[in-house]
PDBQT receptor file of N, H, CA, C and O in Angstrom, charges set to zero:
ATOM      1  N   MET A   1     176.619 -26.600 129.416  1.00  0.00    +0.000 N 
ATOM      2  CA  MET A   1     175.888 -25.364 129.577  1.00  0.00    +0.000 C 
ATOM      3  C   MET A   1     174.388 -25.655 129.513  1.00  0.00    +0.000 C 
ATOM      4  O   MET A   1     173.936 -26.259 128.541  1.00  0.00    +0.000 OA
ATOM      5  N   PRO A   2     173.612 -25.252 130.500  1.00  0.00    +0.000 N 
ATOM      6  CA  PRO A   2     172.168 -25.482 130.471  1.00  0.00    +0.000 C 
ATOM      7  C   PRO A   2     171.504 -24.631 129.388  1.00  0.00    +0.000 C 
ATOM      8  O   PRO A   2     172.033 -23.606 128.959  1.00  0.00    +0.000 OA
ATOM      9  N   ASN A   3     170.338 -25.089 128.966  1.00  0.00    +0.000 N 
ATOM     10  H   ASN A   3     169.908 -25.922 129.314  1.00  0.00    +0.000 HD
ATOM     11  CA  ASN A   3     169.603 -24.340 127.951  1.00  0.00    +0.000 C 
ATOM     12  C   ASN A   3     169.213 -22.974 128.482  1.00  0.00    +0.000 C 
ATOM     13  O   ASN A   3     168.826 -22.842 129.644  1.00  0.00    +0.000 OA
ATOM     14  N   ALA A   4     169.312 -21.956 127.637  1.00  0.00    +0.000 N 
ATOM     15  H   ALA A   4     169.626 -22.063 126.694  1.00  0.00    +0.000 HD
ATOM     16  CA  ALA A   4     168.961 -20.598 128.025  1.00  0.00    +0.000 C 
ATOM     17  C   ALA A   4     167.452 -20.426 128.134  1.00  0.00    +0.000 C 
ATOM     18  O   ALA A   4     166.978 -19.594 128.907  1.00  0.00    +0.000 OA
ATOM     19  N   VAL A   5     166.694 -21.204 127.368  1.00  0.00    +0.000 N 
ATOM     20  H   VAL A   5     167.080 -21.880 126.740  1.00  0.00    +0.000 HD
ATOM     21  CA  VAL A   5     165.234 -21.111 127.363  1.00  0.00    +0.000 C 
ATOM     22  C   VAL A   5     164.662 -22.382 127.978  1.00  0.00    +0.000 C 
ATOM     23  O   VAL A   5     165.015 -23.480 127.549  1.00  0.00    +0.000 OA
ATOM     24  N   PRO A   6     163.788 -22.259 128.974  1.00  0.00    +0.000 N 
ATOM     25  CA  PRO A   6     163.187 -23.457 129.560  1.00  0.00    +0.000 C 
ATOM     26  C   PRO A   6     162.430 -24.279 128.520  1.00  0.00    +0.000 C 
ATOM     27  O   PRO A   6     161.799 -23.726 127.619  1.00  0.00    +0.000 OA
ATOM     28  N   LEU A   7     162.498 -25.590 128.651  1.00  0.00    +0.000 N 
ATOM     29  H   LEU A   7     163.011 -26.039 129.383  1.00  0.00    +0.000 HD
ATOM     30  CA  LEU A   7     161.838 -26.502 127.717  1.00  0.00    +0.000 C 
ATOM     31  C   LEU A   7     160.360 -26.151 127.564  1.00  0.00    +0.000 C 
ATOM     32  O   LEU A   7     159.845 -26.123 126.447  1.00  0.00    +0.000 OA
ATOM     33  N   GLU A   8     159.677 -25.883 128.674  1.00  0.00    +0.000 N 
ATOM     34  H   GLU A   8     160.096 -25.906 129.582  1.00  0.00    +0.000 HD
ATOM     35  CA  GLU A   8     158.246 -25.585 128.605  1.00  0.00    +0.000 C 
ATOM     36  C   GLU A   8     157.960 -24.337 127.771  1.00  0.00    +0.000 C 
ATOM     37  O   GLU A   8     156.930 -24.259 127.102  1.00  0.00    +0.000 OA
ATOM     38  N   ASP A   9     158.860 -23.372 127.808  1.00  0.00    +0.000 N 
ATOM     39  H   ASP A   9     159.697 -23.435 128.351  1.00  0.00    +0.000 HD
ATOM     40  CA  ASP A   9     158.670 -22.161 127.007  1.00  0.00    +0.000 C 
ATOM     41  C   ASP A   9     158.861 -22.438 125.523  1.00  0.00    +0.000 C 
ATOM     42  O   ASP A   9     158.055 -21.999 124.703  1.00  0.00    +0.000 OA
ATOM     43  N   SER A  10     159.920 -23.163 125.170  1.00  0.00    +0.000 N 
ATOM     44  H   SER A  10     160.575 -23.520 125.836  1.00  0.00    +0.000 HD
ATOM     45  CA  SER A  10     160.173 -23.411 123.747  1.00  0.00    +0.000 C 
ATOM     46  C   SER A  10     159.130 -24.350 123.156  1.00  0.00    +0.000 C 
ATOM     47  O   SER A  10     158.644 -24.113 122.050  1.00  0.00    +0.000 OA
ATOM     48  N   VAL A  11     158.781 -25.410 123.874  1.00  0.00    +0.000 N 
ATOM     49  H   VAL A  11     159.176 -25.603 124.772  1.00  0.00    +0.000 HD
ATOM     50  CA  VAL A  11     157.755 -26.327 123.368  1.00  0.00    +0.000 C 
ATOM     51  C   VAL A  11     156.384 -25.641 123.382  1.00  0.00    +0.000 C 
ATOM     52  O   VAL A  11     155.552 -25.874 122.506  1.00  0.00    +0.000 OA
ATOM     53  N   GLY A  12     156.169 -24.807 124.376  1.00  0.00    +0.000 N 
ATOM     54  H   GLY A  12     156.845 -24.617 125.088  1.00  0.00    +0.000 HD
ATOM     55  CA  GLY A  12     154.920 -24.042 124.432  1.00  0.00    +0.000 C 
ATOM     56  C   GLY A  12     154.749 -23.143 123.224  1.00  0.00    +0.000 C 
ATOM     57  O   GLY A  12     153.631 -22.952 122.746  1.00  0.00    +0.000 OA
ATOM     58  N   GLU A  13     155.841 -22.589 122.726  1.00  0.00    +0.000 N 
ATOM     59  H   GLU A  13     156.749 -22.744 123.115  1.00  0.00    +0.000 HD
ATOM     60  CA  GLU A  13     155.771 -21.761 121.521  1.00  0.00    +0.000 C 
ATOM     61  C   GLU A  13     155.368 -22.600 120.311  1.00  0.00    +0.000 C 
ATOM     62  O   GLU A  13     154.590 -22.149 119.471  1.00  0.00    +0.000 OA
ATOM     63  N   PHE A  14     155.895 -23.816 120.222  1.00  0.00    +0.000 N 
ATOM     64  H   PHE A  14     156.528 -24.183 120.904  1.00  0.00    +0.000 HD
ATOM     65  CA  PHE A  14     155.462 -24.710 119.134  1.00  0.00    +0.000 C 
ATOM     66  C   PHE A  14     153.978 -25.036 119.264  1.00  0.00    +0.000 C 
ATOM     67  O   PHE A  14     153.273 -25.099 118.257  1.00  0.00    +0.000 OA
ATOM     68  N   ALA A  15     153.495 -25.242 120.481  1.00  0.00    +0.000 N 
ATOM     69  H   ALA A  15     154.068 -25.191 121.299  1.00  0.00    +0.000 HD
ATOM     70  CA  ALA A  15     152.078 -25.517 120.699  1.00  0.00    +0.000 C 
ATOM     71  C   ALA A  15     151.228 -24.335 120.233  1.00  0.00    +0.000 C 
ATOM     72  O   ALA A  15     150.182 -24.521 119.613  1.00  0.00    +0.000 OA
ATOM     73  N   ARG A  16     151.686 -23.118 120.536  1.00  0.00    +0.000 N 
ATOM     74  H   ARG A  16     152.536 -22.967 121.040  1.00  0.00    +0.000 HD
ATOM     75  CA  ARG A  16     150.959 -21.918 120.113  1.00  0.00    +0.000 C 
ATOM     76  C   ARG A  16     150.917 -21.825 118.583  1.00  0.00    +0.000 C 
ATOM     77  O   ARG A  16     149.873 -21.534 118.000  1.00  0.00    +0.000 OA
ATOM     78  N   LEU A  17     152.053 -22.073 117.949  1.00  0.00    +0.000 N 
ATOM     79  H   LEU A  17     152.901 -22.310 118.423  1.00  0.00    +0.000 HD
ATOM     80  CA  LEU A  17     152.100 -22.029 116.488  1.00  0.00    +0.000 C 
ATOM     81  C   LEU A  17     151.191 -23.087 115.875  1.00  0.00    +0.000 C 
ATOM     82  O   LEU A  17     150.567 -22.847 114.841  1.00  0.00    +0.000 OA
ATOM     83  N   GLN A  18     151.113 -24.252 116.503  1.00  0.00    +0.000 N 
ATOM     84  H   GLN A  18     151.620 -24.447 117.343  1.00  0.00    +0.000 HD
ATOM     85  CA  GLN A  18     150.240 -25.308 116.011  1.00  0.00    +0.000 C 
ATOM     86  C   GLN A  18     148.770 -24.892 116.152  1.00  0.00    +0.000 C 
ATOM     87  O   GLN A  18     147.975 -25.102 115.236  1.00  0.00    +0.000 OA
ATOM     88  N   GLN A  19     148.416 -24.310 117.284  1.00  0.00    +0.000 N 
ATOM     89  H   GLN A  19     149.062 -24.139 118.028  1.00  0.00    +0.000 HD
ATOM     90  CA  GLN A  19     147.042 -23.856 117.497  1.00  0.00    +0.000 C 
ATOM     91  C   GLN A  19     146.646 -22.773 116.505  1.00  0.00    +0.000 C 
ATOM     92  O   GLN A  19     145.486 -22.691 116.102  1.00  0.00    +0.000 OA
ATOM     93  N   GLU A  20     147.601 -21.948 116.114  1.00  0.00    +0.000 N 
ATOM     94  H   GLU A  20     148.543 -22.016 116.441  1.00  0.00    +0.000 HD
ATOM     95  CA  GLU A  20     147.337 -20.895 115.129  1.00  0.00    +0.000 C 
ATOM     96  C   GLU A  20     147.290 -21.434 113.705  1.00  0.00    +0.000 C 
ATOM     97  O   GLU A  20     146.944 -20.699 112.780  1.00  0.00    +0.000 OA
ATOM     98  N   GLY A  21     147.629 -22.692 113.517  1.00  0.00    +0.000 N 
ATOM     99  H   GLY A  21     147.910 -23.289 114.268  1.00  0.00    +0.000 HD
ATOM    100  CA  GLY A  21     147.626 -23.287 112.188  1.00  0.00    +0.000 C 
ATOM    101  C   GLY A  21     148.877 -23.001 111.384  1.00  0.00    +0.000 C 
ATOM    102  O   GLY A  21     148.902 -23.241 110.177  1.00  0.00    +0.000 OA
ATOM    103  N   ARG A  22     149.902 -22.499 112.020  1.00  0.00    +0.000 N 
ATOM    104  H   ARG A  22     149.881 -22.304 113.000  1.00  0.00    +0.000 HD
ATOM    105  CA  ARG A  22     151.138 -22.168 111.302  1.00  0.00    +0.000 C 
ATOM    106  C   ARG A  22     152.021 -23.390 111.095  1.00  0.00    +0.000 C 
ATOM    107  O   ARG A  22     152.789 -23.440 110.134  1.00  0.00    +0.000 OA
ATOM    108  N   ILE A  23     151.923 -24.370 111.978  1.00  0.00    +0.000 N 
ATOM    109  H   ILE A  23     151.300 -24.329 112.759  1.00  0.00    +0.000 HD
ATOM    110  CA  ILE A  23     152.634 -25.627 111.809  1.00  0.00    +0.000 C 
ATOM    111  C   ILE A  23     151.647 -26.765 112.054  1.00  0.00    +0.000 C 
ATOM    112  O   ILE A  23     150.674 -26.597 112.789  1.00  0.00    +0.000 OA
ATOM    113  N   ARG A  24     151.891 -27.897 111.454  1.00  0.00    +0.000 N 
ATOM    114  H   ARG A  24     152.682 -28.033 110.857  1.00  0.00    +0.000 HD
ATOM    115  CA  ARG A  24     150.983 -29.030 111.593  1.00  0.00    +0.000 C 
ATOM    116  C   ARG A  24     151.418 -29.983 112.700  1.00  0.00    +0.000 C 
ATOM    117  O   ARG A  24     150.591 -30.422 113.499  1.00  0.00    +0.000 OA
ATOM    118  N   HIS A  25     152.709 -30.305 112.754  1.00  0.00    +0.000 N 
ATOM    119  H   HIS A  25     153.380 -29.948 112.105  1.00  0.00    +0.000 HD
ATOM    120  CA  HIS A  25     153.210 -31.293 113.697  1.00  0.00    +0.000 C 
ATOM    121  C   HIS A  25     154.426 -30.749 114.446  1.00  0.00    +0.000 C 
ATOM    122  O   HIS A  25     155.094 -29.816 113.999  1.00  0.00    +0.000 OA
ATOM    123  N   VAL A  26     154.687 -31.361 115.596  1.00  0.00    +0.000 N 
ATOM    124  H   VAL A  26     154.145 -32.119 115.959  1.00  0.00    +0.000 HD
ATOM    125  CA  VAL A  26     155.845 -30.971 116.401  1.00  0.00    +0.000 C 
ATOM    126  C   VAL A  26     156.741 -32.189 116.579  1.00  0.00    +0.000 C 
ATOM    127  O   VAL A  26     156.277 -33.265 116.959  1.00  0.00    +0.000 OA
ATOM    128  N   GLY A  27     158.014 -32.012 116.305  1.00  0.00    +0.000 N 
ATOM    129  H   GLY A  27     158.391 -31.139 115.996  1.00  0.00    +0.000 HD
ATOM    130  CA  GLY A  27     159.016 -33.039 116.530  1.00  0.00    +0.000 C 
ATOM    131  C   GLY A  27     160.151 -32.466 117.349  1.00  0.00    +0.000 C 
ATOM    132  O   GLY A  27     160.332 -31.250 117.407  1.00  0.00    +0.000 OA
ATOM    133  N   VAL A  28     160.909 -33.332 117.977  1.00  0.00    +0.000 N 
ATOM    134  H   VAL A  28     160.762 -34.320 117.930  1.00  0.00    +0.000 HD
ATOM    135  CA  VAL A  28     162.023 -32.911 118.818  1.00  0.00    +0.000 C 
ATOM    136  C   VAL A  28     163.248 -33.753 118.495  1.00  0.00    +0.000 C 
ATOM    137  O   VAL A  28     163.148 -34.796 117.849  1.00  0.00    +0.000 OA
ATOM    138  N   SER A  29     164.398 -33.289 118.950  1.00  0.00    +0.000 N 
ATOM    139  H   SER A  29     164.480 -32.442 119.475  1.00  0.00    +0.000 HD
ATOM    140  CA  SER A  29     165.612 -34.073 118.767  1.00  0.00    +0.000 C 
ATOM    141  C   SER A  29     166.477 -33.989 120.017  1.00  0.00    +0.000 C 
ATOM    142  O   SER A  29     166.455 -33.011 120.765  1.00  0.00    +0.000 OA
ATOM    143  N   ASN A  30     167.240 -35.060 120.207  1.00  0.00    +0.000 N 
ATOM    144  H   ASN A  30     167.258 -35.854 119.599  1.00  0.00    +0.000 HD
ATOM    145  CA  ASN A  30     168.181 -35.147 121.325  1.00  0.00    +0.000 C 
ATOM    146  C   ASN A  30     167.503 -34.977 122.681  1.00  0.00    +0.000 C 
ATOM    147  O   ASN A  30     168.073 -34.360 123.580  1.00  0.00    +0.000 OA
ATOM    148  N   PHE A  31     166.306 -35.511 122.837  1.00  0.00    +0.000 N 
ATOM    149  H   PHE A  31     165.843 -36.012 122.106  1.00  0.00    +0.000 HD
ATOM    150  CA  PHE A  31     165.578 -35.482 124.102  1.00  0.00    +0.000 C 
ATOM    151  C   PHE A  31     165.808 -36.777 124.852  1.00  0.00    +0.000 C 
ATOM    152  O   PHE A  31     165.939 -37.840 124.246  1.00  0.00    +0.000 OA
ATOM    153  N   ASP A  32     165.856 -36.688 126.185  1.00  0.00    +0.000 N 
ATOM    154  H   ASP A  32     165.750 -35.824 126.678  1.00  0.00    +0.000 HD
ATOM    155  CA  ASP A  32     165.824 -37.901 126.986  1.00  0.00    +0.000 C 
ATOM    156  C   ASP A  32     164.361 -38.167 127.363  1.00  0.00    +0.000 C 
ATOM    157  O   ASP A  32     163.477 -37.390 127.003  1.00  0.00    +0.000 OA
ATOM    158  N   VAL A  33     164.111 -39.246 128.073  1.00  0.00    +0.000 N 
ATOM    159  H   VAL A  33     164.829 -39.878 128.365  1.00  0.00    +0.000 HD
ATOM    160  CA  VAL A  33     162.733 -39.647 128.387  1.00  0.00    +0.000 C 
ATOM    161  C   VAL A  33     162.022 -38.575 129.215  1.00  0.00    +0.000 C 
ATOM    162  O   VAL A  33     160.852 -38.282 128.967  1.00  0.00    +0.000 OA
ATOM    163  N   GLN A  34     162.706 -37.995 130.182  1.00  0.00    +0.000 N 
ATOM    164  H   GLN A  34     163.656 -38.232 130.383  1.00  0.00    +0.000 HD
ATOM    165  CA  GLN A  34     162.071 -36.985 131.026  1.00  0.00    +0.000 C 
ATOM    166  C   GLN A  34     161.695 -35.743 130.222  1.00  0.00    +0.000 C 
ATOM    167  O   GLN A  34     160.615 -35.184 130.415  1.00  0.00    +0.000 OA
ATOM    168  N   GLU A  35     162.564 -35.315 129.335  1.00  0.00    +0.000 N 
ATOM    169  H   GLU A  35     163.441 -35.770 129.178  1.00  0.00    +0.000 HD
ATOM    170  CA  GLU A  35     162.249 -34.158 128.486  1.00  0.00    +0.000 C 
ATOM    171  C   GLU A  35     161.082 -34.475 127.558  1.00  0.00    +0.000 C 
ATOM    172  O   GLU A  35     160.213 -33.631 127.337  1.00  0.00    +0.000 OA
ATOM    173  N   LEU A  36     161.062 -35.681 127.019  1.00  0.00    +0.000 N 
ATOM    174  H   LEU A  36     161.768 -36.366 127.198  1.00  0.00    +0.000 HD
ATOM    175  CA  LEU A  36     159.969 -36.086 126.148  1.00  0.00    +0.000 C 
ATOM    176  C   LEU A  36     158.643 -36.077 126.899  1.00  0.00    +0.000 C 
ATOM    177  O   LEU A  36     157.638 -35.602 126.369  1.00  0.00    +0.000 OA
ATOM    178  N   GLU A  37     158.626 -36.589 128.111  1.00  0.00    +0.000 N 
ATOM    179  H   GLU A  37     159.443 -36.975 128.541  1.00  0.00    +0.000 HD
ATOM    180  CA  GLU A  37     157.395 -36.583 128.907  1.00  0.00    +0.000 C 
ATOM    181  C   GLU A  37     156.940 -35.161 129.210  1.00  0.00    +0.000 C 
ATOM    182  O   GLU A  37     155.746 -34.867 129.147  1.00  0.00    +0.000 OA
ATOM    183  N   ARG A  38     157.876 -34.278 129.536  1.00  0.00    +0.000 N 
ATOM    184  H   ARG A  38     158.846 -34.517 129.586  1.00  0.00    +0.000 HD
ATOM    185  CA  ARG A  38     157.523 -32.873 129.792  1.00  0.00    +0.000 C 
ATOM    186  C   ARG A  38     156.929 -32.232 128.544  1.00  0.00    +0.000 C 
ATOM    187  O   ARG A  38     155.936 -31.510 128.628  1.00  0.00    +0.000 OA
ATOM    188  N   ALA A  39     157.528 -32.491 127.393  1.00  0.00    +0.000 N 
ATOM    189  H   ALA A  39     158.334 -33.079 127.324  1.00  0.00    +0.000 HD
ATOM    190  CA  ALA A  39     157.032 -31.920 126.138  1.00  0.00    +0.000 C 
ATOM    191  C   ALA A  39     155.656 -32.466 125.794  1.00  0.00    +0.000 C 
ATOM    192  O   ALA A  39     154.792 -31.719 125.336  1.00  0.00    +0.000 OA
ATOM    193  N   ARG A  40     155.442 -33.759 126.009  1.00  0.00    +0.000 N 
ATOM    194  H   ARG A  40     156.145 -34.366 126.381  1.00  0.00    +0.000 HD
ATOM    195  CA  ARG A  40     154.148 -34.384 125.693  1.00  0.00    +0.000 C 
ATOM    196  C   ARG A  40     153.012 -33.832 126.541  1.00  0.00    +0.000 C 
ATOM    197  O   ARG A  40     151.852 -33.911 126.137  1.00  0.00    +0.000 OA
ATOM    198  N   ARG A  41     153.322 -33.271 127.716  1.00  0.00    +0.000 N 
ATOM    199  H   ARG A  41     154.265 -33.206 128.045  1.00  0.00    +0.000 HD
ATOM    200  CA  ARG A  41     152.284 -32.650 128.537  1.00  0.00    +0.000 C 
ATOM    201  C   ARG A  41     151.792 -31.344 127.925  1.00  0.00    +0.000 C 
ATOM    202  O   ARG A  41     150.718 -30.849 128.271  1.00  0.00    +0.000 OA
ATOM    203  N   ILE A  42     152.588 -30.792 127.013  1.00  0.00    +0.000 N 
ATOM    204  H   ILE A  42     153.460 -31.193 126.732  1.00  0.00    +0.000 HD
ATOM    205  CA  ILE A  42     152.270 -29.495 126.419  1.00  0.00    +0.000 C 
ATOM    206  C   ILE A  42     151.633 -29.647 125.046  1.00  0.00    +0.000 C 
ATOM    207  O   ILE A  42     150.671 -28.949 124.727  1.00  0.00    +0.000 OA
ATOM    208  N   VAL A  43     152.158 -30.549 124.238  1.00  0.00    +0.000 N 
ATOM    209  H   VAL A  43     152.939 -31.117 124.498  1.00  0.00    +0.000 HD
ATOM    210  CA  VAL A  43     151.707 -30.705 122.854  1.00  0.00    +0.000 C 
ATOM    211  C   VAL A  43     152.019 -32.135 122.410  1.00  0.00    +0.000 C 
ATOM    212  O   VAL A  43     152.995 -32.720 122.881  1.00  0.00    +0.000 OA
ATOM    213  N   PRO A  44     151.215 -32.708 121.516  1.00  0.00    +0.000 N 
ATOM    214  CA  PRO A  44     151.557 -34.031 120.983  1.00  0.00    +0.000 C 
ATOM    215  C   PRO A  44     152.878 -33.966 120.202  1.00  0.00    +0.000 C 
ATOM    216  O   PRO A  44     153.081 -33.075 119.377  1.00  0.00    +0.000 OA
ATOM    217  N   ILE A  45     153.748 -34.902 120.471  1.00  0.00    +0.000 N 
ATOM    218  H   ILE A  45     153.583 -35.626 121.141  1.00  0.00    +0.000 HD
ATOM    219  CA  ILE A  45     155.034 -34.999 119.769  1.00  0.00    +0.000 C 
ATOM    220  C   ILE A  45     154.919 -36.142 118.775  1.00  0.00    +0.000 C 
ATOM    221  O   ILE A  45     154.643 -37.280 119.156  1.00  0.00    +0.000 OA
ATOM    222  N   VAL A  46     155.132 -35.838 117.492  1.00  0.00    +0.000 N 
ATOM    223  H   VAL A  46     155.356 -34.914 117.182  1.00  0.00    +0.000 HD
ATOM    224  CA  VAL A  46     154.947 -36.868 116.472  1.00  0.00    +0.000 C 
ATOM    225  C   VAL A  46     156.245 -37.471 115.974  1.00  0.00    +0.000 C 
ATOM    226  O   VAL A  46     156.230 -38.486 115.277  1.00  0.00    +0.000 OA
ATOM    227  N   ALA A  47     157.382 -36.855 116.326  1.00  0.00    +0.000 N 
ATOM    228  H   ALA A  47     157.394 -36.031 116.893  1.00  0.00    +0.000 HD
ATOM    229  CA  ALA A  47     158.671 -37.391 115.875  1.00  0.00    +0.000 C 
ATOM    230  C   ALA A  47     159.749 -37.063 116.896  1.00  0.00    +0.000 C 
ATOM    231  O   ALA A  47     159.767 -35.985 117.490  1.00  0.00    +0.000 OA
ATOM    232  N   VAL A  48     160.646 -38.022 117.082  1.00  0.00    +0.000 N 
ATOM    233  H   VAL A  48     160.632 -38.897 116.600  1.00  0.00    +0.000 HD
ATOM    234  CA  VAL A  48     161.818 -37.816 117.935  1.00  0.00    +0.000 C 
ATOM    235  C   VAL A  48     163.033 -38.243 117.124  1.00  0.00    +0.000 C 
ATOM    236  O   VAL A  48     163.103 -39.376 116.650  1.00  0.00    +0.000 OA
ATOM    237  N   GLN A  49     163.980 -37.341 116.968  1.00  0.00    +0.000 N 
ATOM    238  H   GLN A  49     163.923 -36.420 117.353  1.00  0.00    +0.000 HD
ATOM    239  CA  GLN A  49     165.181 -37.638 116.198  1.00  0.00    +0.000 C 
ATOM    240  C   GLN A  49     166.378 -37.635 117.142  1.00  0.00    +0.000 C 
ATOM    241  O   GLN A  49     166.973 -36.594 117.420  1.00  0.00    +0.000 OA
ATOM    242  N   ASN A  50     166.709 -38.814 117.621  1.00  0.00    +0.000 N 
ATOM    243  H   ASN A  50     166.225 -39.660 117.395  1.00  0.00    +0.000 HD
ATOM    244  CA  ASN A  50     167.878 -39.020 118.467  1.00  0.00    +0.000 C 
ATOM    245  C   ASN A  50     168.821 -39.978 117.758  1.00  0.00    +0.000 C 
ATOM    246  O   ASN A  50     168.408 -40.737 116.881  1.00  0.00    +0.000 OA
ATOM    247  N   ARG A  51     170.077 -39.937 118.141  1.00  0.00    +0.000 N 
ATOM    248  H   ARG A  51     170.413 -39.320 118.853  1.00  0.00    +0.000 HD
ATOM    249  CA  ARG A  51     171.041 -40.892 117.579  1.00  0.00    +0.000 C 
ATOM    250  C   ARG A  51     170.676 -42.290 118.082  1.00  0.00    +0.000 C 
ATOM    251  O   ARG A  51     170.469 -42.502 119.277  1.00  0.00    +0.000 OA
ATOM    252  N   CYS A  52     170.603 -43.222 117.161  1.00  0.00    +0.000 N 
ATOM    253  H   CYS A  52     170.771 -43.050 116.190  1.00  0.00    +0.000 HD
ATOM    254  CA  CYS A  52     170.291 -44.603 117.531  1.00  0.00    +0.000 C 
ATOM    255  C   CYS A  52     170.961 -45.517 116.513  1.00  0.00    +0.000 C 
ATOM    256  O   CYS A  52     170.577 -45.550 115.344  1.00  0.00    +0.000 OA
ATOM    257  N   ASN A  53     171.958 -46.251 116.969  1.00  0.00    +0.000 N 
ATOM    258  H   ASN A  53     172.270 -46.224 117.919  1.00  0.00    +0.000 HD
ATOM    259  CA  ASN A  53     172.623 -47.199 116.086  1.00  0.00    +0.000 C 
ATOM    260  C   ASN A  53     173.240 -48.315 116.921  1.00  0.00    +0.000 C 
ATOM    261  O   ASN A  53     173.174 -48.278 118.150  1.00  0.00    +0.000 OA
ATOM    262  N   VAL A  54     173.826 -49.284 116.279  1.00  0.00    +0.000 N 
ATOM    263  H   VAL A  54     173.879 -49.314 115.281  1.00  0.00    +0.000 HD
ATOM    264  CA  VAL A  54     174.359 -50.459 116.962  1.00  0.00    +0.000 C 
ATOM    265  C   VAL A  54     175.434 -50.077 117.988  1.00  0.00    +0.000 C 
ATOM    266  O   VAL A  54     175.531 -50.702 119.044  1.00  0.00    +0.000 OA
ATOM    267  N   ALA A  55     176.221 -49.080 117.689  1.00  0.00    +0.000 N 
ATOM    268  H   ALA A  55     176.143 -48.572 116.831  1.00  0.00    +0.000 HD
ATOM    269  CA  ALA A  55     177.318 -48.698 118.571  1.00  0.00    +0.000 C 
ATOM    270  C   ALA A  55     176.905 -47.717 119.663  1.00  0.00    +0.000 C 
ATOM    271  O   ALA A  55     177.612 -47.567 120.659  1.00  0.00    +0.000 OA
ATOM    272  N   ASP A  56     175.769 -47.051 119.487  1.00  0.00    +0.000 N 
ATOM    273  H   ASP A  56     175.194 -47.174 118.678  1.00  0.00    +0.000 HD
ATOM    274  CA  ASP A  56     175.332 -46.032 120.445  1.00  0.00    +0.000 C 
ATOM    275  C   ASP A  56     173.892 -46.314 120.859  1.00  0.00    +0.000 C 
ATOM    276  O   ASP A  56     172.956 -45.974 120.136  1.00  0.00    +0.000 OA
ATOM    277  N   ARG A  57     173.716 -46.933 122.017  1.00  0.00    +0.000 N 
ATOM    278  H   ARG A  57     174.476 -47.210 122.604  1.00  0.00    +0.000 HD
ATOM    279  CA  ARG A  57     172.393 -47.355 122.479  1.00  0.00    +0.000 C 
ATOM    280  C   ARG A  57     171.849 -46.444 123.589  1.00  0.00    +0.000 C 
ATOM    281  O   ARG A  57     170.920 -46.823 124.302  1.00  0.00    +0.000 OA
ATOM    282  N   VAL A  58     172.422 -45.253 123.733  1.00  0.00    +0.000 N 
ATOM    283  H   VAL A  58     173.176 -44.944 123.154  1.00  0.00    +0.000 HD
ATOM    284  CA  VAL A  58     172.012 -44.337 124.800  1.00  0.00    +0.000 C 
ATOM    285  C   VAL A  58     170.534 -43.981 124.708  1.00  0.00    +0.000 C 
ATOM    286  O   VAL A  58     169.893 -43.778 125.739  1.00  0.00    +0.000 OA
ATOM    287  N   SER A  59     169.981 -43.900 123.513  1.00  0.00    +0.000 N 
ATOM    288  H   SER A  59     170.502 -44.065 122.675  1.00  0.00    +0.000 HD
ATOM    289  CA  SER A  59     168.590 -43.488 123.331  1.00  0.00    +0.000 C 
ATOM    290  C   SER A  59     167.589 -44.637 123.365  1.00  0.00    +0.000 C 
ATOM    291  O   SER A  59     166.417 -44.431 123.049  1.00  0.00    +0.000 OA
ATOM    292  N   ASP A  60     168.016 -45.836 123.738  1.00  0.00    +0.000 N 
ATOM    293  H   ASP A  60     168.968 -46.003 123.995  1.00  0.00    +0.000 HD
ATOM    294  CA  ASP A  60     167.081 -46.967 123.815  1.00  0.00    +0.000 C 
ATOM    295  C   ASP A  60     165.875 -46.677 124.716  1.00  0.00    +0.000 C 
ATOM    296  O   ASP A  60     164.762 -47.049 124.346  1.00  0.00    +0.000 OA
ATOM    297  N   PRO A  61     166.039 -46.030 125.885  1.00  0.00    +0.000 N 
ATOM    298  CA  PRO A  61     164.863 -45.729 126.700  1.00  0.00    +0.000 C 
ATOM    299  C   PRO A  61     163.879 -44.789 125.986  1.00  0.00    +0.000 C 
ATOM    300  O   PRO A  61     162.666 -44.913 126.158  1.00  0.00    +0.000 OA
ATOM    301  N   VAL A  62     164.396 -43.862 125.196  1.00  0.00    +0.000 N 
ATOM    302  H   VAL A  62     165.381 -43.762 125.055  1.00  0.00    +0.000 HD
ATOM    303  CA  VAL A  62     163.523 -42.956 124.437  1.00  0.00    +0.000 C 
ATOM    304  C   VAL A  62     162.791 -43.743 123.353  1.00  0.00    +0.000 C 
ATOM    305  O   VAL A  62     161.600 -43.532 123.124  1.00  0.00    +0.000 OA
ATOM    306  N   LEU A  63     163.496 -44.640 122.695  1.00  0.00    +0.000 N 
ATOM    307  H   LEU A  63     164.463 -44.812 122.881  1.00  0.00    +0.000 HD
ATOM    308  CA  LEU A  63     162.877 -45.492 121.684  1.00  0.00    +0.000 C 
ATOM    309  C   LEU A  63     161.732 -46.302 122.294  1.00  0.00    +0.000 C 
ATOM    310  O   LEU A  63     160.662 -46.421 121.697  1.00  0.00    +0.000 OA
ATOM    311  N   SER A  64     161.958 -46.846 123.460  1.00  0.00    +0.000 N 
ATOM    312  H   SER A  64     162.827 -46.749 123.945  1.00  0.00    +0.000 HD
ATOM    313  CA  SER A  64     160.902 -47.605 124.161  1.00  0.00    +0.000 C 
ATOM    314  C   SER A  64     159.725 -46.711 124.517  1.00  0.00    +0.000 C 
ATOM    315  O   SER A  64     158.573 -47.123 124.383  1.00  0.00    +0.000 OA
ATOM    316  N   ALA A  65     159.998 -45.495 124.969  1.00  0.00    +0.000 N 
ATOM    317  H   ALA A  65     160.933 -45.160 125.078  1.00  0.00    +0.000 HD
ATOM    318  CA  ALA A  65     158.920 -44.565 125.327  1.00  0.00    +0.000 C 
ATOM    319  C   ALA A  65     158.090 -44.193 124.105  1.00  0.00    +0.000 C 
ATOM    320  O   ALA A  65     156.886 -43.963 124.219  1.00  0.00    +0.000 OA
ATOM    321  N   CYS A  66     158.718 -44.132 122.951  1.00  0.00    +0.000 N 
ATOM    322  H   CYS A  66     159.696 -44.319 122.859  1.00  0.00    +0.000 HD
ATOM    323  CA  CYS A  66     158.006 -43.779 121.716  1.00  0.00    +0.000 C 
ATOM    324  C   CYS A  66     157.171 -44.951 121.195  1.00  0.00    +0.000 C 
ATOM    325  O   CYS A  66     156.135 -44.754 120.560  1.00  0.00    +0.000 OA
ATOM    326  N   ALA A  67     157.629 -46.153 121.469  1.00  0.00    +0.000 N 
ATOM    327  H   ALA A  67     158.470 -46.313 121.986  1.00  0.00    +0.000 HD
ATOM    328  CA  ALA A  67     156.916 -47.328 120.969  1.00  0.00    +0.000 C 
ATOM    329  C   ALA A  67     155.562 -47.410 121.631  1.00  0.00    +0.000 C 
ATOM    330  O   ALA A  67     154.793 -48.330 121.352  1.00  0.00    +0.000 OA
TER     331      ALA A  67
């Protein structure tokens, strides 16, 4: 099922809250590289929480993008 709210709208709301001083940092979870790049165009992303372990390497490209 696709997300009901476009990524730009939800991340944009975090950007607005940050500009108002209500939140200090923005983090995301379960993003792929393309979603991370889209979010970074809107607001600085300081944390990405994706599954990453020896048995599940699906998020390796995201890890590389964060490095």
